[in-house]
Chimera marker file (.cmm) of the C-alpha trace (Angstrom):
<marker_set name="trace">
<marker id="1" x="207.036" y="115.247" z="-121.050" r="1" g="1" b="0" radius="0.5"/>
<marker id="2" x="207.766" y="113.831" z="-124.470" r="1" g="1" b="0" radius="0.5"/>
<marker id="3" x="208.623" y="110.394" z="-125.781" r="1" g="1" b="0" radius="0.5"/>
<marker id="4" x="210.617" y="110.772" z="-128.995" r="1" g="1" b="0" radius="0.5"/>
<marker id="5" x="212.743" y="108.785" z="-131.372" r="1" g="1" b="0" radius="0.5"/>
<marker id="6" x="215.046" y="110.283" z="-134.008" r="1" g="1" b="0" radius="0.5"/>
<marker id="7" x="213.396" y="113.691" z="-133.593" r="1" g="1" b="0" radius="0.5"/>
<marker id="8" x="209.822" y="112.407" z="-133.948" r="1" g="1" b="0" radius="0.5"/>
<marker id="9" x="207.532" y="112.856" z="-130.958" r="1" g="1" b="0" radius="0.5"/>
<marker id="10" x="205.551" y="109.683" z="-130.266" r="1" g="1" b="0" radius="0.5"/>
<marker id="11" x="203.769" y="110.843" z="-127.114" r="1" g="1" b="0" radius="0.5"/>
<marker id="12" x="203.430" y="114.107" z="-125.215" r="1" g="1" b="0" radius="0.5"/>
<marker id="13" x="201.671" y="114.882" z="-121.943" r="1" g="1" b="0" radius="0.5"/>
<marker id="14" x="202.047" y="116.852" z="-118.743" r="1" g="1" b="0" radius="0.5"/>
<marker id="15" x="204.246" y="115.110" z="-116.173" r="1" g="1" b="0" radius="0.5"/>
<marker id="16" x="201.237" y="115.184" z="-113.822" r="1" g="1" b="0" radius="0.5"/>
<marker id="17" x="199.318" y="112.992" z="-116.286" r="1" g="1" b="0" radius="0.5"/>
<marker id="18" x="202.041" y="110.329" z="-116.501" r="1" g="1" b="0" radius="0.5"/>
<marker id="19" x="202.477" y="107.380" z="-114.168" r="1" g="1" b="0" radius="0.5"/>
<marker id="20" x="205.885" y="106.056" z="-113.191" r="1" g="1" b="0" radius="0.5"/>
<marker id="21" x="206.073" y="102.299" z="-112.666" r="1" g="1" b="0" radius="0.5"/>
<marker id="22" x="209.351" y="100.515" z="-111.994" r="1" g="1" b="0" radius="0.5"/>
<marker id="23" x="211.350" y="103.414" z="-113.451" r="1" g="1" b="0" radius="0.5"/>
<marker id="24" x="209.316" y="103.672" z="-116.673" r="1" g="1" b="0" radius="0.5"/>
<marker id="25" x="207.056" y="106.579" z="-117.582" r="1" g="1" b="0" radius="0.5"/>
<marker id="26" x="203.608" y="105.519" z="-118.758" r="1" g="1" b="0" radius="0.5"/>
<marker id="27" x="201.773" y="107.980" z="-121.025" r="1" g="1" b="0" radius="0.5"/>
<marker id="28" x="197.977" y="108.269" z="-121.123" r="1" g="1" b="0" radius="0.5"/>
<marker id="29" x="196.544" y="106.604" z="-124.251" r="1" g="1" b="0" radius="0.5"/>
<marker id="30" x="195.169" y="109.919" z="-125.561" r="1" g="1" b="0" radius="0.5"/>
<marker id="31" x="198.682" y="111.426" z="-125.562" r="1" g="1" b="0" radius="0.5"/>
<marker id="32" x="200.196" y="108.745" z="-127.821" r="1" g="1" b="0" radius="0.5"/>
<marker id="33" x="200.328" y="109.039" z="-131.619" r="1" g="1" b="0" radius="0.5"/>
<marker id="34" x="198.690" y="105.668" z="-132.197" r="1" g="1" b="0" radius="0.5"/>
<marker id="35" x="199.272" y="105.881" z="-135.950" r="1" g="1" b="0" radius="0.5"/>
<marker id="36" x="202.987" y="105.274" z="-135.228" r="1" g="1" b="0" radius="0.5"/>
<marker id="37" x="202.289" y="102.078" z="-133.263" r="1" g="1" b="0" radius="0.5"/>
<marker id="38" x="201.323" y="98.634" z="-134.498" r="1" g="1" b="0" radius="0.5"/>
<marker id="39" x="200.386" y="95.789" z="-132.164" r="1" g="1" b="0" radius="0.5"/>
<marker id="40" x="203.079" y="93.149" z="-131.845" r="1" g="1" b="0" radius="0.5"/>
<marker id="41" x="202.425" y="89.432" z="-131.291" r="1" g="1" b="0" radius="0.5"/>
<marker id="42" x="205.182" y="89.267" z="-128.640" r="1" g="1" b="0" radius="0.5"/>
<marker id="43" x="203.714" y="87.722" z="-125.490" r="1" g="1" b="0" radius="0.5"/>
<marker id="44" x="204.606" y="88.654" z="-121.925" r="1" g="1" b="0" radius="0.5"/>
<marker id="45" x="202.874" y="88.253" z="-118.597" r="1" g="1" b="0" radius="0.5"/>
<marker id="46" x="203.941" y="90.265" z="-115.558" r="1" g="1" b="0" radius="0.5"/>
<marker id="47" x="203.073" y="88.405" z="-112.349" r="1" g="1" b="0" radius="0.5"/>
<marker id="48" x="201.654" y="91.506" z="-110.674" r="1" g="1" b="0" radius="0.5"/>
<marker id="49" x="200.496" y="93.692" z="-113.604" r="1" g="1" b="0" radius="0.5"/>
<marker id="50" x="199.129" y="91.082" z="-116.021" r="1" g="1" b="0" radius="0.5"/>
<marker id="51" x="199.343" y="90.508" z="-119.770" r="1" g="1" b="0" radius="0.5"/>
<marker id="52" x="201.352" y="92.993" z="-121.805" r="1" g="1" b="0" radius="0.5"/>
<marker id="53" x="200.546" y="94.320" z="-125.258" r="1" g="1" b="0" radius="0.5"/>
<marker id="54" x="203.750" y="95.197" z="-127.105" r="1" g="1" b="0" radius="0.5"/>
<marker id="55" x="203.905" y="97.577" z="-130.065" r="1" g="1" b="0" radius="0.5"/>
<marker id="56" x="206.282" y="98.119" z="-132.967" r="1" g="1" b="0" radius="0.5"/>
<marker id="57" x="207.018" y="101.812" z="-133.510" r="1" g="1" b="0" radius="0.5"/>
<marker id="58" x="207.459" y="102.916" z="-137.117" r="1" g="1" b="0" radius="0.5"/>
<marker id="59" x="209.005" y="106.326" z="-137.807" r="1" g="1" b="0" radius="0.5"/>
<marker id="60" x="210.153" y="107.550" z="-141.217" r="1" g="1" b="0" radius="0.5"/>
<marker id="61" x="210.025" y="104.021" z="-142.618" r="1" g="1" b="0" radius="0.5"/>
<marker id="62" x="212.144" y="102.509" z="-139.846" r="1" g="1" b="0" radius="0.5"/>
<marker id="63" x="210.583" y="99.958" z="-137.501" r="1" g="1" b="0" radius="0.5"/>
<marker id="64" x="211.462" y="99.513" z="-133.851" r="1" g="1" b="0" radius="0.5"/>
<marker id="65" x="209.920" y="96.207" z="-132.714" r="1" g="1" b="0" radius="0.5"/>
<marker id="66" x="208.541" y="95.953" z="-129.191" r="1" g="1" b="0" radius="0.5"/>
<marker id="67" x="209.763" y="99.399" z="-128.146" r="1" g="1" b="0" radius="0.5"/>
<marker id="68" x="206.399" y="100.309" z="-126.600" r="1" g="1" b="0" radius="0.5"/>
<marker id="69" x="204.037" y="98.391" z="-124.359" r="1" g="1" b="0" radius="0.5"/>
<marker id="70" x="200.881" y="98.694" z="-122.327" r="1" g="1" b="0" radius="0.5"/>
<marker id="71" x="198.607" y="96.699" z="-120.071" r="1" g="1" b="0" radius="0.5"/>
<marker id="72" x="195.126" y="96.690" z="-121.659" r="1" g="1" b="0" radius="0.5"/>
<marker id="73" x="193.520" y="94.893" z="-118.709" r="1" g="1" b="0" radius="0.5"/>
<marker id="74" x="195.872" y="94.994" z="-115.707" r="1" g="1" b="0" radius="0.5"/>
<marker id="75" x="195.347" y="92.785" z="-112.697" r="1" g="1" b="0" radius="0.5"/>
<marker id="76" x="193.009" y="94.914" z="-110.521" r="1" g="1" b="0" radius="0.5"/>
<marker id="77" x="195.104" y="94.473" z="-107.350" r="1" g="1" b="0" radius="0.5"/>
<marker id="78" x="198.005" y="96.222" z="-109.138" r="1" g="1" b="0" radius="0.5"/>
<marker id="79" x="196.067" y="99.508" z="-109.023" r="1" g="1" b="0" radius="0.5"/>
<marker id="80" x="196.660" y="99.632" z="-105.258" r="1" g="1" b="0" radius="0.5"/>
<marker id="81" x="200.403" y="99.195" z="-105.768" r="1" g="1" b="0" radius="0.5"/>
<marker id="82" x="200.573" y="101.800" z="-108.551" r="1" g="1" b="0" radius="0.5"/>
<marker id="83" x="198.068" y="104.161" z="-106.976" r="1" g="1" b="0" radius="0.5"/>
<marker id="84" x="196.004" y="104.634" z="-110.120" r="1" g="1" b="0" radius="0.5"/>
<marker id="85" x="194.299" y="102.770" z="-112.965" r="1" g="1" b="0" radius="0.5"/>
<marker id="86" x="196.930" y="102.617" z="-115.721" r="1" g="1" b="0" radius="0.5"/>
<marker id="87" x="194.939" y="100.548" z="-118.231" r="1" g="1" b="0" radius="0.5"/>
<marker id="88" x="196.213" y="101.168" z="-121.781" r="1" g="1" b="0" radius="0.5"/>
<marker id="89" x="198.856" y="103.682" z="-120.660" r="1" g="1" b="0" radius="0.5"/>
<marker id="90" x="201.933" y="103.292" z="-122.888" r="1" g="1" b="0" radius="0.5"/>
<marker id="91" x="205.594" y="103.029" z="-121.880" r="1" g="1" b="0" radius="0.5"/>
<marker id="92" x="208.696" y="103.059" z="-124.089" r="1" g="1" b="0" radius="0.5"/>
<marker id="93" x="212.272" y="101.792" z="-124.021" r="1" g="1" b="0" radius="0.5"/>
<marker id="94" x="215.632" y="101.483" z="-125.806" r="1" g="1" b="0" radius="0.5"/>
<marker id="95" x="215.857" y="104.003" z="-128.670" r="1" g="1" b="0" radius="0.5"/>
<marker id="96" x="212.910" y="106.017" z="-127.355" r="1" g="1" b="0" radius="0.5"/>
<marker id="97" x="213.915" y="108.955" z="-125.177" r="1" g="1" b="0" radius="0.5"/>
<marker id="98" x="211.550" y="110.362" z="-122.566" r="1" g="1" b="0" radius="0.5"/>
<marker id="99" x="212.358" y="113.931" z="-121.541" r="1" g="1" b="0" radius="0.5"/>
<marker id="100" x="210.760" y="117.075" z="-120.179" r="1" g="1" b="0" radius="0.5"/>
<link id1="1" id2="2" r="1" g="1" b="0" radius="0.2"/>
<link id1="2" id2="3" r="1" g="1" b="0" radius="0.2"/>
<link id1="3" id2="4" r="1" g="1" b="0" radius="0.2"/>
<link id1="4" id2="5" r="1" g="1" b="0" radius="0.2"/>
<link id1="5" id2="6" r="1" g="1" b="0" radius="0.2"/>
<link id1="6" id2="7" r="1" g="1" b="0" radius="0.2"/>
<link id1="7" id2="8" r="1" g="1" b="0" radius="0.2"/>
<link id1="8" id2="9" r="1" g="1" b="0" radius="0.2"/>
<link id1="9" id2="10" r="1" g="1" b="0" radius="0.2"/>
<link id1="10" id2="11" r="1" g="1" b="0" radius="0.2"/>
<link id1="11" id2="12" r="1" g="1" b="0" radius="0.2"/>
<link id1="12" id2="13" r="1" g="1" b="0" radius="0.2"/>
<link id1="13" id2="14" r="1" g="1" b="0" radius="0.2"/>
<link id1="14" id2="15" r="1" g="1" b="0" radius="0.2"/>
<link id1="15" id2="16" r="1" g="1" b="0" radius="0.2"/>
<link id1="16" id2="17" r="1" g="1" b="0" radius="0.2"/>
<link id1="17" id2="18" r="1" g="1" b="0" radius="0.2"/>
<link id1="18" id2="19" r="1" g="1" b="0" radius="0.2"/>
<link id1="19" id2="20" r="1" g="1" b="0" radius="0.2"/>
<link id1="20" id2="21" r="1" g="1" b="0" radius="0.2"/>
<link id1="21" id2="22" r="1" g="1" b="0" radius="0.2"/>
<link id1="22" id2="23" r="1" g="1" b="0" radius="0.2"/>
<link id1="23" id2="24" r="1" g="1" b="0" radius="0.2"/>
<link id1="24" id2="25" r="1" g="1" b="0" radius="0.2"/>
<link id1="25" id2="26" r="1" g="1" b="0" radius="0.2"/>
<link id1="26" id2="27" r="1" g="1" b="0" radius="0.2"/>
<link id1="27" id2="28" r="1" g="1" b="0" radius="0.2"/>
<link id1="28" id2="29" r="1" g="1" b="0" radius="0.2"/>
<link id1="29" id2="30" r="1" g="1" b="0" radius="0.2"/>
<link id1="30" id2="31" r="1" g="1" b="0" radius="0.2"/>
<link id1="31" id2="32" r="1" g="1" b="0" radius="0.2"/>
<link id1="32" id2="33" r="1" g="1" b="0" radius="0.2"/>
<link id1="33" id2="34" r="1" g="1" b="0" radius="0.2"/>
<link id1="34" id2="35" r="1" g="1" b="0" radius="0.2"/>
<link id1="35" id2="36" r="1" g="1" b="0" radius="0.2"/>
<link id1="36" id2="37" r="1" g="1" b="0" radius="0.2"/>
<link id1="37" id2="38" r="1" g="1" b="0" radius="0.2"/>
<link id1="38" id2="39" r="1" g="1" b="0" radius="0.2"/>
<link id1="39" id2="40" r="1" g="1" b="0" radius="0.2"/>
<link id1="40" id2="41" r="1" g="1" b="0" radius="0.2"/>
<link id1="41" id2="42" r="1" g="1" b="0" radius="0.2"/>
<link id1="42" id2="43" r="1" g="1" b="0" radius="0.2"/>
<link id1="43" id2="44" r="1" g="1" b="0" radius="0.2"/>
<link id1="44" id2="45" r="1" g="1" b="0" radius="0.2"/>
<link id1="45" id2="46" r="1" g="1" b="0" radius="0.2"/>
<link id1="46" id2="47" r="1" g="1" b="0" radius="0.2"/>
<link id1="47" id2="48" r="1" g="1" b="0" radius="0.2"/>
<link id1="48" id2="49" r="1" g="1" b="0" radius="0.2"/>
<link id1="49" id2="50" r="1" g="1" b="0" radius="0.2"/>
<link id1="50" id2="51" r="1" g="1" b="0" radius="0.2"/>
<link id1="51" id2="52" r="1" g="1" b="0" radius="0.2"/>
<link id1="52" id2="53" r="1" g="1" b="0" radius="0.2"/>
<link id1="53" id2="54" r="1" g="1" b="0" radius="0.2"/>
<link id1="54" id2="55" r="1" g="1" b="0" radius="0.2"/>
<link id1="55" id2="56" r="1" g="1" b="0" radius="0.2"/>
<link id1="56" id2="57" r="1" g="1" b="0" radius="0.2"/>
<link id1="57" id2="58" r="1" g="1" b="0" radius="0.2"/>
<link id1="58" id2="59" r="1" g="1" b="0" radius="0.2"/>
<link id1="59" id2="60" r="1" g="1" b="0" radius="0.2"/>
<link id1="60" id2="61" r="1" g="1" b="0" radius="0.2"/>
<link id1="61" id2="62" r="1" g="1" b="0" radius="0.2"/>
<link id1="62" id2="63" r="1" g="1" b="0" radius="0.2"/>
<link id1="63" id2="64" r="1" g="1" b="0" radius="0.2"/>
<link id1="64" id2="65" r="1" g="1" b="0" radius="0.2"/>
<link id1="65" id2="66" r="1" g="1" b="0" radius="0.2"/>
<link id1="66" id2="67" r="1" g="1" b="0" radius="0.2"/>
<link id1="67" id2="68" r="1" g="1" b="0" radius="0.2"/>
<link id1="68" id2="69" r="1" g="1" b="0" radius="0.2"/>
<link id1="69" id2="70" r="1" g="1" b="0" radius="0.2"/>
<link id1="70" id2="71" r="1" g="1" b="0" radius="0.2"/>
<link id1="71" id2="72" r="1" g="1" b="0" radius="0.2"/>
<link id1="72" id2="73" r="1" g="1" b="0" radius="0.2"/>
<link id1="73" id2="74" r="1" g="1" b="0" radius="0.2"/>
<link id1="74" id2="75" r="1" g="1" b="0" radius="0.2"/>
<link id1="75" id2="76" r="1" g="1" b="0" radius="0.2"/>
<link id1="76" id2="77" r="1" g="1" b="0" radius="0.2"/>
<link id1="77" id2="78" r="1" g="1" b="0" radius="0.2"/>
<link id1="78" id2="79" r="1" g="1" b="0" radius="0.2"/>
<link id1="79" id2="80" r="1" g="1" b="0" radius="0.2"/>
<link id1="80" id2="81" r="1" g="1" b="0" radius="0.2"/>
<link id1="81" id2="82" r="1" g="1" b="0" radius="0.2"/>
<link id1="82" id2="83" r="1" g="1" b="0" radius="0.2"/>
<link id1="83" id2="84" r="1" g="1" b="0" radius="0.2"/>
<link id1="84" id2="85" r="1" g="1" b="0" radius="0.2"/>
<link id1="85" id2="86" r="1" g="1" b="0" radius="0.2"/>
<link id1="86" id2="87" r="1" g="1" b="0" radius="0.2"/>
<link id1="87" id2="88" r="1" g="1" b="0" radius="0.2"/>
<link id1="88" id2="89" r="1" g="1" b="0" radius="0.2"/>
<link id1="89" id2="90" r="1" g="1" b="0" radius="0.2"/>
<link id1="90" id2="91" r="1" g="1" b="0" radius="0.2"/>
<link id1="91" id2="92" r="1" g="1" b="0" radius="0.2"/>
<link id1="92" id2="93" r="1" g="1" b="0" radius="0.2"/>
<link id1="93" id2="94" r="1" g="1" b="0" radius="0.2"/>
<link id1="94" id2="95" r="1" g="1" b="0" radius="0.2"/>
<link id1="95" id2="96" r="1" g="1" b="0" radius="0.2"/>
<link id1="96" id2="97" r="1" g="1" b="0" radius="0.2"/>
<link id1="97" id2="98" r="1" g="1" b="0" radius="0.2"/>
<link id1="98" id2="99" r="1" g="1" b="0" radius="0.2"/>
<link id1="99" id2="100" r="1" g="1" b="0" radius="0.2"/>
</marker_set>
């Protein structure tokens, strides 16, 4: 599976390595091109997953604020609900397309 924006692949991994949570595909940290992401100061706390780290994606000089996010230290009880430890896995939205 690939996460891409305007023809640039941001993340790529086998579907078996991804985790789907609430309709979003989460990519393992090692599959993400971290050089395209910059931490965002945008705060968010999910009541069952914990504090979110948002990222701005920059591709070919264009920035896409808060189009990626992860949970660096999820609430441990959420692992039971998800079925796996998803710490630092990265999900994408809006202009980012995830496809096989």
